[in-house]
C-alpha positions as YAML, in Angstrom:
chain: A
units: angstrom
residues:
- id: 1
  name: MET
  ca: [99.34, 146.59, -68.23]
- id: 2
  name: ALA
  ca: [97.00, 144.90, -65.90]
- id: 3
  name: GLY
  ca: [93.78, 143.17, -67.52]
- id: 4
  name: LEU
  ca: [95.56, 142.66, -70.94]
- id: 5
  name: LEU
  ca: [96.04, 139.60, -72.77]
- id: 6
  name: GLY
  ca: [99.77, 138.54, -73.44]
- id: 7
  name: LYS
  ca: [102.85, 140.54, -72.65]
- id: 8
  name: ILE
  ca: [105.27, 142.61, -74.82]
- id: 9
  name: GLU
  ca: [108.74, 142.81, -73.88]
- id: 10
  name: GLN
  ca: [111.15, 145.47, -74.70]
- id: 11
  name: TYR
  ca: [112.56, 145.52, -78.26]
- id: 12
  name: ASP
  ca: [116.18, 143.87, -78.46]
- id: 13
  name: PRO
  ca: [117.67, 143.67, -81.96]
- id: 14
  name: GLU
  ca: [119.89, 140.88, -80.50]
- id: 15
  name: VAL
  ca: [116.96, 138.87, -79.96]
- id: 16
  name: GLU
  ca: [114.54, 139.30, -82.98]
- id: 17
  name: GLU
  ca: [114.39, 141.48, -85.83]
- id: 18
  name: TRP
  ca: [112.17, 144.68, -86.15]
- id: 19
  name: PRO
  ca: [109.52, 143.24, -88.44]
- id: 20
  name: GLN
  ca: [108.98, 140.44, -86.22]
- id: 21
  name: TYR
  ca: [108.51, 142.55, -83.16]
- id: 22
  name: VAL
  ca: [105.81, 144.83, -84.94]
- id: 23
  name: GLU
  ca: [104.01, 141.81, -86.13]
- id: 24
  name: ARG
  ca: [103.71, 140.51, -82.54]
- id: 25
  name: LEU
  ca: [102.59, 143.86, -81.30]
- id: 26
  name: GLU
  ca: [99.99, 144.13, -83.87]
- id: 27
  name: HIS
  ca: [98.80, 140.60, -82.63]
- id: 28
  name: PHE
  ca: [98.94, 142.06, -79.03]
- id: 29
  name: PHE
  ca: [96.69, 144.98, -80.09]
- id: 30
  name: LYS
  ca: [94.14, 142.60, -81.84]
- id: 31
  name: ALA
  ca: [93.94, 140.44, -78.86]
- id: 32
  name: ASN
  ca: [93.14, 143.23, -76.51]
- id: 33
  name: GLY
  ca: [90.83, 145.08, -78.72]
- id: 34
  name: ILE
  ca: [93.12, 148.11, -79.49]
- id: 35
  name: VAL
  ca: [92.26, 148.42, -83.13]
- id: 36
  name: GLY
  ca: [90.46, 151.13, -85.30]
- id: 37
  name: GLU
  ca: [90.67, 154.82, -85.52]
- id: 38
  name: ALA
  ca: [89.07, 155.13, -81.95]
- id: 39
  name: ASN
  ca: [91.91, 153.37, -80.46]
- id: 40
  name: ALA
  ca: [94.82, 155.08, -82.38]
- id: 41
  name: ASP
  ca: [95.99, 157.11, -79.61]
- id: 42
  name: LYS
  ca: [95.93, 154.34, -77.34]
- id: 43
  name: ARG
  ca: [97.91, 152.13, -79.92]
- id: 44
  name: ARG
  ca: [100.41, 154.92, -79.88]
- id: 45
  name: SER
  ca: [100.79, 155.23, -76.23]
- id: 46
  name: THR
  ca: [101.11, 151.39, -75.73]
- id: 47
  name: PHE
  ca: [103.68, 151.06, -78.41]
- id: 48
  name: LEU
  ca: [105.99, 154.07, -76.93]
- id: 49
  name: THR
  ca: [105.51, 152.58, -73.42]
- id: 50
  name: VAL
  ca: [106.51, 148.79, -74.16]
- id: 51
  name: VAL
  ca: [109.05, 149.69, -76.73]
- id: 52
  name: GLY
  ca: [111.81, 150.29, -74.37]
- id: 53
  name: PRO
  ca: [114.14, 153.23, -73.60]
- id: 54
  name: ALA
  ca: [116.75, 152.97, -76.17]
- id: 55
  name: PRO
  ca: [114.49, 152.63, -79.25]
- id: 56
  name: TYR
  ca: [112.50, 155.46, -77.55]
- id: 57
  name: LYS
  ca: [115.76, 157.66, -77.51]
- id: 58
  name: LEU
  ca: [116.46, 156.77, -81.13]
- id: 59
  name: LEU
  ca: [112.95, 157.67, -82.15]
- id: 60
  name: ARG
  ca: [113.10, 161.16, -80.72]
- id: 61
  name: SER
  ca: [116.48, 161.86, -82.46]
- id: 62
  name: LEU
  ca: [115.01, 160.54, -85.96]
- id: 63
  name: LEU
  ca: [111.93, 162.66, -85.62]
- id: 64
  name: ALA
  ca: [113.37, 165.79, -84.08]
- id: 65
  name: PRO
  ca: [112.19, 168.43, -83.75]
- id: 66
  name: THR
  ca: [108.78, 166.61, -84.14]
- id: 67
  name: ARG
  ca: [107.91, 164.70, -80.96]
- id: 68
  name: PRO
  ca: [106.76, 161.17, -81.05]
- id: 69
  name: ASP
  ca: [103.27, 161.71, -79.65]
- id: 70
  name: GLU
  ca: [102.54, 163.87, -82.61]
- id: 71
  name: LYS
  ca: [102.88, 160.82, -85.14]
- id: 72
  name: THR
  ca: [100.42, 157.60, -85.36]
- id: 73
  name: PHE
  ca: [101.72, 154.05, -84.44]
- id: 74
  name: GLU
  ca: [102.21, 153.15, -88.02]
- id: 75
  name: GLN
  ca: [104.50, 156.23, -88.86]
- id: 76
  name: LEU
  ca: [106.45, 155.31, -85.76]
- id: 77
  name: ALA
  ca: [106.95, 151.88, -86.76]
- id: 78
  name: ALA
  ca: [108.07, 152.67, -90.16]
- id: 79
  name: THR
  ca: [110.66, 155.48, -88.79]
- id: 80
  name: LEU
  ca: [112.22, 152.75, -86.70]
- id: 81
  name: ALA
  ca: [112.02, 150.13, -89.69]
- id: 82
  name: SER
  ca: [114.24, 152.33, -91.92]
- id: 83
  name: HIS
  ca: [117.04, 152.21, -89.16]
- id: 84
  name: TYR
  ca: [116.59, 148.68, -87.70]
- id: 85
  name: SER
  ca: [115.70, 146.83, -90.77]
- id: 86
  name: PRO
  ca: [116.41, 148.74, -94.02]
- id: 87
  name: ALA
  ca: [115.32, 146.76, -97.08]
- id: 88
  name: PRO
  ca: [118.21, 144.24, -98.20]
- id: 89
  name: SER
  ca: [119.62, 144.14, -101.66]
- id: 90
  name: GLU
  ca: [117.28, 141.50, -104.00]
- id: 91
  name: VAL
  ca: [120.39, 140.49, -105.95]
- id: 92
  name: VAL
  ca: [122.22, 139.69, -102.58]
- id: 93
  name: GLN
  ca: [119.30, 137.86, -101.04]
- id: 94
  name: ARG
  ca: [118.80, 135.71, -103.99]
- id: 95
  name: PHE
  ca: [122.48, 134.98, -104.18]
- id: 96
  name: LYS
  ca: [122.34, 133.76, -100.59]
- id: 97
  name: PHE
  ca: [119.27, 131.84, -101.35]
- id: 98
  name: ASN
  ca: [120.63, 129.97, -104.19]
- id: 99
  name: THR
  ca: [123.90, 129.30, -102.56]
- id: 100
  name: ARG
  ca: [122.55, 128.01, -99.34]
- id: 101
  name: THR
  ca: [123.10, 124.14, -98.66]
- id: 102
  name: ARG
  ca: [122.05, 121.92, -95.86]
- id: 103
  name: SER
  ca: [124.59, 121.75, -93.19]
- id: 104
  name: THR
  ca: [125.94, 118.59, -91.40]
- id: 105
  name: GLY
  ca: [123.50, 117.58, -88.82]
- id: 106
  name: GLU
  ca: [120.83, 119.94, -89.92]
- id: 107
  name: SER
  ca: [117.43, 118.69, -90.33]
- id: 108
  name: VAL
  ca: [115.54, 118.78, -93.42]
- id: 109
  name: ALA
  ca: [112.77, 121.06, -91.60]
- id: 110
  name: ALA
  ca: [115.10, 123.45, -90.42]
- id: 111
  name: PHE
  ca: [116.93, 123.73, -93.92]
- id: 112
  name: VAL
  ca: [113.65, 124.56, -95.63]
- id: 113
  name: ALA
  ca: [112.57, 127.10, -92.87]
- id: 114
  name: GLU
  ca: [115.87, 128.88, -93.49]
- id: 115
  name: LEU
  ca: [115.30, 128.89, -97.15]
- id: 116
  name: ARG
  ca: [111.77, 130.51, -96.70]
- id: 117
  name: ARG
  ca: [113.54, 133.14, -94.48]
- id: 118
  name: LEU
  ca: [116.13, 133.82, -97.11]
- id: 119
  name: ALA
  ca: [113.32, 134.12, -99.86]
- id: 120
  name: GLU
  ca: [111.38, 136.94, -97.93]
- id: 121
  name: PHE
  ca: [113.31, 139.80, -99.86]
- id: 122
  name: CYS
  ca: [114.03, 137.63, -103.12]
- id: 123
  name: ASN
  ca: [110.48, 138.93, -104.41]
- id: 124
  name: TYR
  ca: [109.88, 135.43, -106.38]
- id: 125
  name: GLY
  ca: [106.18, 135.88, -106.14]
- id: 126
  name: ASP
  ca: [104.40, 133.02, -107.61]
- id: 127
  name: LYS
  ca: [107.66, 131.24, -108.42]
- id: 128
  name: LEU
  ca: [108.32, 130.84, -104.72]
- id: 129
  name: ASN
  ca: [107.32, 127.01, -104.47]
- id: 130
  name: GLU
  ca: [109.30, 126.15, -107.59]
- id: 131
  name: MET
  ca: [112.29, 128.04, -106.29]
- id: 132
  name: LEU
  ca: [112.03, 126.12, -102.81]
- id: 133
  name: ARG
  ca: [111.96, 122.72, -104.93]
- id: 134
  name: ASP
  ca: [114.97, 123.33, -106.98]
- id: 135
  name: ARG
  ca: [116.70, 124.25, -103.83]
- id: 136
  name: ILE
  ca: [115.70, 121.16, -101.76]
- id: 137
  name: VAL
  ca: [116.80, 119.03, -104.61]
- id: 138
  name: CYS
  ca: [120.25, 120.70, -105.27]
- id: 139
  name: GLY
  ca: [120.99, 121.72, -101.53]
- id: 140
  name: VAL
  ca: [119.77, 118.79, -99.45]
- id: 141
  name: ASN
  ca: [123.54, 117.46, -99.38]
- id: 142
  name: ASN
  ca: [122.76, 113.95, -99.36]
- id: 143
  name: GLU
  ca: [123.16, 111.46, -102.58]
- id: 144
  name: ALA
  ca: [120.60, 109.14, -101.40]
- id: 145
  name: ILE
  ca: [117.66, 111.77, -101.05]
- id: 146
  name: GLN
  ca: [118.71, 113.59, -104.15]
- id: 147
  name: ARG
  ca: [118.22, 110.02, -106.24]
- id: 148
  name: LYS
  ca: [114.94, 109.63, -104.89]
- id: 149
  name: LEU
  ca: [114.04, 113.28, -105.72]
- id: 150
  name: LEU
  ca: [115.32, 113.33, -109.28]
- id: 151
  name: ALA
  ca: [113.59, 109.87, -109.87]
- id: 152
  name: GLU
  ca: [110.13, 111.49, -109.29]
- id: 153
  name: ARG
  ca: [108.16, 112.74, -112.42]
- id: 154
  name: ASP
  ca: [106.49, 116.17, -112.06]
- id: 155
  name: LEU
  ca: [108.16, 116.87, -108.73]
- id: 156
  name: THR
  ca: [106.19, 119.48, -106.71]
- id: 157
  name: TYR
  ca: [107.76, 121.38, -103.62]
- id: 158
  name: ASP
  ca: [105.49, 119.46, -101.27]
- id: 159
  name: ARG
  ca: [106.40, 116.18, -102.84]
- id: 160
  name: ALA
  ca: [109.87, 117.08, -102.59]
- id: 161
  name: PHE
  ca: [109.65, 118.18, -98.95]
- id: 162
  name: ALA
  ca: [107.74, 115.03, -98.13]
- id: 163
  name: ILE
  ca: [110.23, 112.75, -99.78]
- id: 164
  name: ALA
  ca: [113.43, 114.45, -98.16]
- id: 165
  name: GLN
  ca: [111.88, 114.42, -94.77]
- id: 166
  name: GLY
  ca: [110.34, 110.84, -94.65]
- id: 167
  name: SER
  ca: [114.07, 109.76, -96.10]
- id: 168
  name: GLU
  ca: [115.74, 111.49, -93.19]
- id: 169
  name: LEU
  ca: [113.35, 109.78, -90.66]
- id: 170
  name: ALA
  ca: [114.00, 106.36, -92.18]
- id: 171
  name: ASP
  ca: [117.83, 106.71, -91.77]
- id: 172
  name: ARG
  ca: [117.23, 107.97, -88.28]
- id: 173
  name: ASN
  ca: [115.15, 104.92, -87.41]
- id: 174
  name: MET
  ca: [117.62, 102.69, -89.23]
- id: 175
  name: ARG
  ca: [120.50, 104.04, -86.83]
- id: 176
  name: GLU
  ca: [118.51, 103.24, -83.76]
- id: 177
  name: ILE
  ca: [117.46, 99.77, -84.91]
- id: 178
  name: ARG
  ca: [121.09, 98.93, -85.64]
- id: 179
  name: LYS
  ca: [122.45, 100.56, -82.34]
- id: 180
  name: PRO
  ca: [123.78, 97.62, -80.03]
- id: 181
  name: GLN
  ca: [121.51, 96.89, -76.97]
- id: 182
  name: SER
  ca: [122.84, 98.08, -73.73]
- id: 183
  name: ASN
  ca: [122.12, 94.78, -72.06]
- id: 184
  name: SER
  ca: [123.86, 92.74, -74.52]
- id: 185
  name: LEU
  ca: [127.14, 91.35, -73.81]
- id: 186
  name: PRO
  ca: [130.01, 91.86, -76.59]
- id: 187
  name: ILE
  ca: [131.12, 88.55, -78.13]
- id: 188
  name: LYS
  ca: [135.05, 88.31, -77.31]
- id: 189
  name: GLN
  ca: [136.81, 86.97, -80.67]
- id: 190
  name: GLU
  ca: [139.97, 84.95, -79.93]
- id: 191
  name: PRO
  ca: [142.77, 84.69, -82.23]
- id: 192
  name: VAL
  ca: [143.11, 81.25, -84.04]
- id: 193
  name: HIS
  ca: [146.48, 80.51, -82.61]
- id: 194
  name: LYS
  ca: [145.27, 80.74, -79.18]
- id: 195
  name: ILE
  ca: [142.51, 78.32, -80.00]
- id: 196
  name: GLN
  ca: [144.80, 75.84, -81.64]
- id: 197
  name: ALA
  ca: [147.26, 75.95, -78.49]
- id: 198
  name: ARG
  ca: [144.36, 75.51, -75.86]
- id: 199
  name: GLY
  ca: [143.39, 72.45, -77.98]
- id: 200
  name: GLN
  ca: [147.02, 71.06, -77.80]
- id: 201
  name: ARG
  ca: [147.14, 71.69, -74.06]
- id: 202
  name: ALA
  ca: [143.97, 69.84, -73.71]
- id: 203
  name: LYS
  ca: [145.20, 66.85, -75.69]
- id: 204
  name: SER
  ca: [148.33, 66.89, -73.95]
- id: 205
  name: GLN
  ca: [146.54, 66.87, -70.43]
- id: 206
  name: HIS
  ca: [144.34, 64.08, -71.66]
- id: 207
  name: ARG
  ca: [147.38, 61.94, -72.84]
- id: 208
  name: ARG
  ca: [148.88, 62.38, -69.14]
- id: 209
  name: SER
  ca: [145.52, 61.53, -67.63]
- id: 210
  name: GLN
  ca: [145.64, 58.08, -69.78]
- id: 211
  name: LEU
  ca: [149.15, 57.18, -68.72]
- id: 212
  name: ARG
  ca: [148.32, 58.03, -65.28]
- id: 213
  name: ARG
  ca: [145.38, 55.61, -65.34]
- id: 214
  name: LYS
  ca: [147.30, 52.82, -67.00]
- id: 215
  name: THR
  ca: [150.04, 53.11, -64.19]
- id: 216
  name: LEU
  ca: [147.82, 52.95, -61.34]
- id: 217
  name: LEU
  ca: [146.06, 50.03, -62.83]
- id: 218
  name: GLY
  ca: [149.21, 48.23, -63.19]
- id: 219
  name: ARG
  ca: [149.28, 48.27, -67.07]
- id: 220
  name: PRO
  ca: [152.80, 48.42, -68.72]
- id: 221
  name: PRO
  ca: [153.40, 51.47, -71.20]
- id: 222
  name: ALA
  ca: [152.72, 50.76, -74.68]
- id: 223
  name: THR
  ca: [155.73, 52.65, -76.08]
- id: 224
  name: ASP
  ca: [158.96, 54.25, -75.17]
- id: 225
  name: VAL
  ca: [157.37, 57.81, -74.90]
- id: 226
  name: GLU
  ca: [154.97, 56.63, -72.53]
- id: 227
  name: ALA
  ca: [157.52, 54.76, -70.46]
- id: 228
  name: ARG
  ca: [159.62, 57.94, -70.30]
- id: 229
  name: THR
  ca: [156.70, 59.87, -69.45]
- id: 230
  name: THR
  ca: [155.78, 57.55, -66.77]
- id: 231
  name: SER
  ca: [158.85, 57.37, -65.38]
- id: 232
  name: LYS
  ca: [159.08, 61.16, -64.98]
- id: 233
  name: MET
  ca: [155.63, 61.07, -63.39]
- id: 234
  name: ILE
  ca: [156.89, 58.40, -60.74]
- id: 235
  name: ALA
  ca: [159.95, 60.76, -59.98]
- id: 236
  name: ASP
  ca: [157.54, 63.66, -59.36]
- id: 237
  name: PHE
  ca: [155.37, 61.42, -57.22]
- id: 238
  name: GLU
  ca: [158.26, 60.24, -55.19]
- id: 239
  name: ASP
  ca: [159.44, 63.93, -54.65]
- id: 240
  name: ASN
  ca: [155.87, 65.10, -53.69]
- id: 241
  name: PHE
  ca: [155.69, 62.27, -51.27]
- id: 242
  name: VAL
  ca: [159.16, 62.73, -49.39]
- id: 243
  name: ASP
  ca: [158.33, 66.52, -49.46]
- id: 244
  name: VAL
  ca: [154.81, 65.71, -47.64]
- id: 245
  name: ALA
  ca: [156.48, 63.49, -45.19]
- id: 246
  name: GLU
  ca: [159.18, 66.06, -44.23]
- id: 247
  name: ARG
  ca: [156.54, 68.89, -43.61]
- id: 248
  name: LYS
  ca: [154.63, 66.70, -41.54]
- id: 249
  name: ASP
  ca: [157.24, 65.88, -39.38]
- id: 250
  name: THR
  ca: [158.29, 69.28, -38.96]
- id: 251
  name: LEU
  ca: [154.72, 70.19, -37.93]
- id: 252
  name: ARG
  ca: [154.71, 67.64, -35.33]
- id: 253
  name: GLU
  ca: [158.05, 68.53, -33.95]
- id: 254
  name: SER
  ca: [156.95, 72.15, -33.72]
- id: 255
  name: VAL
  ca: [154.04, 71.48, -31.65]
- id: 256
  name: GLY
  ca: [156.19, 69.16, -29.24]
- id: 257
  name: ASN
  ca: [154.27, 65.97, -30.19]
- id: 258
  name: ARG
  ca: [157.08, 63.23, -29.26]
- id: 259
  name: ARG
  ca: [154.79, 60.21, -29.61]
- id: 260
  name: LYS
  ca: [155.31, 57.47, -32.02]
- id: 261
  name: GLN
  ca: [153.99, 58.33, -35.44]
- id: 262
  name: PRO
  ca: [151.10, 56.11, -36.56]
- id: 263
  name: LYS
  ca: [151.11, 53.29, -39.08]
- id: 264
  name: GLU
  ca: [149.35, 55.93, -41.42]
- id: 265
  name: SER
  ca: [152.25, 58.47, -41.26]
- id: 266
  name: ARG
  ca: [154.83, 55.59, -42.16]
- id: 267
  name: ARG
  ca: [153.05, 54.92, -45.42]
- id: 268
  name: TRP
  ca: [153.97, 58.27, -46.75]
- id: 269
  name: GLN
  ca: [157.81, 57.43, -46.40]
- id: 270
  name: GLU
  ca: [157.56, 53.96, -47.57]
- id: 271
  name: LYS
  ca: [157.99, 53.61, -51.53]
- id: 272
  name: PRO
  ca: [155.05, 52.47, -53.42]
- id: 273
  name: LYS
  ca: [155.21, 48.81, -54.57]
- id: 274
  name: TRP
  ca: [153.85, 49.60, -57.83]
- id: 275
  name: THR
  ca: [156.91, 51.79, -58.62]
- id: 276
  name: THR
  ca: [159.36, 48.74, -58.45]
- id: 277
  name: ARG
  ca: [157.23, 47.00, -60.85]
- id: 278
  name: ILE
  ca: [157.37, 49.96, -63.32]
- id: 279
  name: HIS
  ca: [161.09, 50.54, -63.01]
- id: 280
  name: SER
  ca: [161.71, 46.63, -63.77]
- id: 281
  name: MET
  ca: [159.67, 47.08, -66.93]
- id: 282
  name: LEU
  ca: [161.79, 50.25, -67.90]
...
């Protein structure tokens, strides 16, 4: 089909309905100038060529003993339509239309498009827009949108569709705004008892630091609690001094240093003079 505008595939009932295929084929004929009585044979031959082997075989069975090339394109399309797309029941189609509601996650535009598809064989005529308006209000499946629609005076189909679609877009934008940013760090909330315990530890450390300063400056403890705390601090200091001295001596012996220990090393083994004063006060 070189030199022709567009391309028509073989008919597949799993992909599209027969009326849609015939409509695309008619547009193909118009785009390529295959119209009018003068091109009737060309239209028929083009149709029989592109429709595919399965529909052509079915067409021969439906027309037997008449051959397909003895019919016009319109007659051939009507013959296959009676097989692929028989006219549905008007009552059933109206039932499907009036019970259709918007599914979870379905957009308003998709919902209205499906309503129009279901209304194709309902034969509503001039009342189609009224039926679509009522179905939007009753089947939109969103209480906030329904309240807005019911609050409108003289609601028309166009107005109902605009309100429903605008509300849907506003909700989507609000979710985008409220979505946490990826570069922001979450704020860690600590339990109250942990915060209080941390504060108590800080106070205790501050109290011990104050006692240590008073001791080093030679000031006597003010209370018995401070005295006992200071005594424990002195004992800890003495143990640390002895431990450091022992480790220092062990290190020097391991490297074979037999020289006399310097004066600075003996200081670690001497008992601090200020401890005697503290003990006398206790």
